[in-house]
N, C-alpha and C positions, 0 to 999 in steps of 0.2 A: 961687837954687840953682845949684851949680857944675856944669860940664859933666860931671865924673866921676860925679855922682849922676844926671844926666839920661840919660846914655848907656845904662845898663841898661834904663831905662824905655822909651826909644825902640826899643831892640832887641826888647823884649818886645812892644811895640805892633806893630812891623813883622812879627814872627813871627805874631802873631794875625791881622793883615791878610792876610799871605801864605797862611796856612792857610785863612781864609775864602774867599779868591779861588780856591784850589785846589778846595775843596769845591764852590763854585758852578760852577766850570768842569767838574768831573766830573759834577755833577748835570745841567748843561746838555747835555753829550754823551750822558748816559744817556737823557734825555728825547727828544733828537733821534733817537737810535738807535731808541727805542721807537716814535716817531711814524712811522718808516720801516718797521721790521720787522713791526709789528702789521698794518698794511694789506696788506703783501706776504704775510704768513702767511694772512690771511683770504682773499685772492684765490687763493692756492695751494690752500687747503683747499676752497674752492668748486669750483675747476677739477678737482681730484682726485675729489671726491665727485659731480661732475656736476651741481652746483647752478648756477642762472643767476647770471651775474656782475652781479647787481643788489644794491642795498643790503640787501634782505631776504635774498637768497641768501648774501651774503658774511658777514652778521652772525648767521646762524642758529646757529653754535656758541656764541654768547653768550646765546642765549635761555634756556638752563638757568640761567645765573647770574641773569638778569633775573627769572625766575620765582621763584628762591630768595630774591632780595631782596624781592620782593613778598610772599612768605609771611612773611618776617622782619618786614616792616612790619605785616602782619596780626596776627602773634603779639604784637607790641608793643601793638597796640590791644586784643587779648584780655587781655593782662596788666593794662592800665589798668582795663578793665572788671571784672576779677576783684578787683583791689585796691579799687576804688570800691564795688562792690556786695556782695562777699563777704569783704572785709577780708583778702584774700590778699596780703600785703605783698610777698612774694618769689615771685610767680607766674611771672616771665619765664623763669627758669632751667629749671624743670620743663617749661614750654611748649616751649622750644627743644630740650630733650632728649627730648620726646615722652613724658614721665612724668606728665603732668597727670591729675587726676581729672576725669571728665566733669561738667558742670554740668547742673542740671535744666532741662528745656525745657517750654514751654507746650504745651497741647493745642490743636492747630489746629482741632479739631472742637468745642471748647467755649469758646474764648476770646471775649471780648466783641467783637462786630462781625465775627468771622471767618466766612468763607463758603468753600464749595468751588468750584473753577474747573475748567472743561474747558480743554483746550489752546487751543482757539479763543478762549475768553473771556479767558484769560491773555494771549494775543497782542495784545489790544486795549490793554493797559496798558503801552504802550511810549513814552509821551510824545507821541503823535500829537495834532494839534489837534482839539479838540472843537468842536461847533457854535457855542459861545459865544466861540470864539477862544482859550480857555485850553488848556494842554496836559493830556493825560490823565496820571494818576499813573504812576509807574515801578515795576512789580512784577517780581520775579524769583523763581525757585524753585530750591531745592537739596534733593535727597532728597525731593521732593514737598511741602516746606514753602514757602509763598509769603510773601515779605517785601516791604514797601513801602520802596523806597530813593529815594523822590522827593527827600528832603532832600540826597541825594548827586548831584544833577543835574550837578555839575561833572565827575563821573566816569561816570555812567550815562545822562546825557541824550543826545538825538540828536546824532550826530557826535562824541561823546566816546569815550574809550578803551574803556570797558566796556559800551557800549550794546548790543553783540552779545549780552550775557548777559540782557538785559531782555526780558520778554514770553514767556519759555519756561523750561523746566527744563533747565539746561545742566550738570547734575551732573558729567558726564564732563569737561567743559572745566575745571571747578574742580579736578578731580583731576590732569589732565595738563598744564594750562597752554596747551593748543592752542585758539586762537580761530578756526580755519578753520570755515567754515559747517558742514561735515560733522561737526565735533567737538562742535557745540552740541546735544547730545542727552542724554537722561537715563540711557541705558544705561551700566552700568559693567562689562559683560561683557568678559572677556579682558584686563582691565587688569593683572592679575598677570603675564601673558605679555608684555604690552606693555612692562612695566618691567624684566623680568628677562632677556629673551632677544633674540637678534638677529633680523634680518629673515627669515631662513630658517625661523624657528620660528613665525612668525605664521600664523594660520589663513587659508586662501584662501577665496574665495567658495564654491567647491564644497564645502569642508569645513564651512563654517558651517551649511549647510543640513542637515548630518547630525548636528549637535550639539544638545544641549538648550540652550534659551535661558538657563537659569540656571547653566550650567557653562562654564568654571570661574568660581568666584566671585572677586571682586577680592581682592587680598592684604589682610591686616589693616591694613597701613600706609596703603593707599589708602582703605580704609573710614574710617580715622581722619581722613585728609585731608579728605574730604567733611564729616565731622562738625565739623572745626575751622572750616570756613567757616560751617556752620550756627550754631556758637557765636558767631562774630563778628556775624552778622546778628541773632541772638536777643537778645544783651545789649548791642548798640550803642545809644548814647544817641539816635541819630537815625533808626534803622531799626525797623520794627514788623512783627510777625507779623500777617498779615491772613487767613490761611486755609491751605488745602491744595489740591494738585492732584488732581482726581478721576481715579481709575483708569478707563481706557477700553479696550475691546477694540481690538486693533490687528492688522493683517495680518502674520503671522509672516514672510512673504517680504519685505515692506517693511522690517520691523525688522532682519532679517538683512542686507539690502542697505545700510541706513543704517549698521549696525555695520561692515560691510566698508569703506565709504567713510571712516569715522572712523579705522579702523586704517590705511588707506592714507595718510591725511593725517598721522597721528602718525609713521608710518614714514619718510615722505619728508623730513620736516624742513622742507619748503617751505611753512610756514604761519606766520601771524602769532602770536607768543606773547603772553602777558600782559606788560604793560609797567608800569613804575613811573610 
């Protein structure tokens, strides 16, 4: 082939190579800038907000994104269960839009093998060693419904990401994404305020004692959030409904103080969030 015919081909190849190099160079500069600016922004955000300059304090602004990703993974699992069990082939979009129809739930008072638990009894099902050396089952409760999640030991076992949710009713944590010890309670009071208003609008300890325990009710969105977690455990292939949490009389003053500490943790942002 003559040089006159090869010359345009070489020019075209050189142009493509130069373009590719330019794109790679700009992409490298962008990633380099991102790797510098993002940490600086997180440090500045923590300093301005008065959060500790620790990994947890600096990455707290990302916790909302992390919790959103975890809920997205949950909804993918729910969509798979709906498609498999109820032939809902296109369930994911309604789930993500919050337009899904609720699924039927088993009766924890009449299902085969189901029993009722006191809070102390439920606390024993946290994977602790039994006398024979084997671990106890892993049970958790959402909205008073108790599920066996032992097959999810990689997530719920001792030392794992979600072990804090085991052995108790932590409905509030499922709604807010807060895994601080004070957030691991069943009460959903004031969640509507928690989500909609700033710190100055939160009830203080003195005000809590003057309010009825049932007011204000959680927003409909937060109630749906708790039910979405119930649906996940109810129809998951590996998790089983084993009973319900028995209602017990509680000291109102203790409940109000527990709620106050939960609100404090949710407001501070200095808590460990749900993680993928």
